[in-house]
N, C-alpha and C positions, 0 to 999 in steps of 0.2 A: 666345793664344800663351803658352807656358810660358817662364819666365825662371829661370835658375839663375845665381846670382852668388856668387863666392867673396870672403871678407873675412878679413883676418889678425888683426884685434883686435876686442874687444867694443865699443869706442867707435865704430868704423866701422859695425858692425852696428846699433847703436842709432841712429846718424845716418841710416842707410838706412831703418830701420823708420819713423822720424819722417817722412822724405821720402815714403815710400809712403803713410803715413797722410794727409799733406798732399795727395797725389794721389788721395784718396778711397778708398783701400783700408782695410778694417777690420783690426784686429789678427788676427782669426781667419782672414783671407785669407792671412796670411803664415806660411810654414813655415821654421823654422830647423833646420839639421842641424849637430850638433857632437859632439865626443867626450863620452862619458858621465862622464869623470872631471874635466872642466873646468866648474867652477861658473859659472853666469851668473845671479846673484841678481837682476839688474835685470829679468829676465823673469818672476820669480815672481808678480808682480801684474799680468800682462798676459794677453791671450787669444792671444798668439802660440803657434803649435803647435811644440813642440820634439821633434825626432826624434834620439835619441842613437845614436852609432856606438859600439858595444861592441867594443872592440879585443881584449879577452881575457875569459876566464871567461864565455863566452856562457851558455848554459843557463838557470840559475835567475835571473840578473840580467835576462836578456832577457824571461823569462816574467813577472817581477814588475814590469817597466816599465809605467807607465801609458800610454805613448805607443808608437805604431808605431816600430820601429827605422829608422834611416837606410837600411839596406840594403833593407828591405821597401818603404819609401816610394819610393825611387828606382826600384825594379822596377815600380812602377805606371805608369811613363812609357815612351814609345817611345825609350829610350836604349840605345845599344849597350853590351855588356859592358865594353868598353874605357873608355867614358865613365864608367860607373858606378864602375869600379875607380879611375879618375883622381880622381873626386870623393871617394871613400872614403879614398884615400891622402892627399889634401890635408887632409881632416878629421882623419885619424889624426895628421897633423903639427901639429895645433892650429888649423887654419883653420876658418872657419864658412862654411856654404853657405846662402844665402837662396833660397827658392823662392816665386814668386808667379805668378799667371795673370791676364792682363789680360781674359780672357773674362768674369770675374766682374763687372768694371765695366760691360761691355756688357749683361750680363744684368740687373744692378741698374738700369741706365738704362732698359731696356725695361720692366722691372716698374714703375718709377716713372711712365713714360709711360702704361702701362696703367691704373695707379691714378688718375692725373690725368684720363685720358679717361673712366673710369667715374664719377669724382666729378663731372665736368662734365655727364655724361649724367644722373646722378641729380639734379643741380640743375636741369637743363632739364626733366626729367620732373616734378619737384615744382612748378616755376614754371608749367607748362602746365596744371596741375590747377585 
C-alpha cells in the first residue's frame, strides 16, 4: 500500500524518517518531496530520495536536476489530478510530502524467507553427503 504523508517542518520529517527506519524501512525506500528552493542539509548524507517541486523557472533547472521532479514522481501513481495538485500546492507552501510503500517490507520478508530456506536446504544437502 502506498502512503503519502504531509509534514510542515524539517524536524517532523526527520522524526518520521527515523520512525520508518525503526520499522525496518531502508533510507532508499523513502521518498521526500519538497520545494527546490528550501534547503534540507540533514538529508545530504542519507539515501532518502528527494524529489523537488520546481515552482518557477522550469526548463533548465528541471533538466539539470539529479532527481525526478515531484510532479513526475506523483504521476507514477494512481492519483487523481486534484490530489496531485493538492500535494503540489502544499509543497509550494513549504510543506514536505513523504512517500513510502509497505509492499517493500513484504517483499524483503519473502526474500529473507527464501534465502533462509535455501540456506537450510544447502545445509541439509551437505550433511546428507
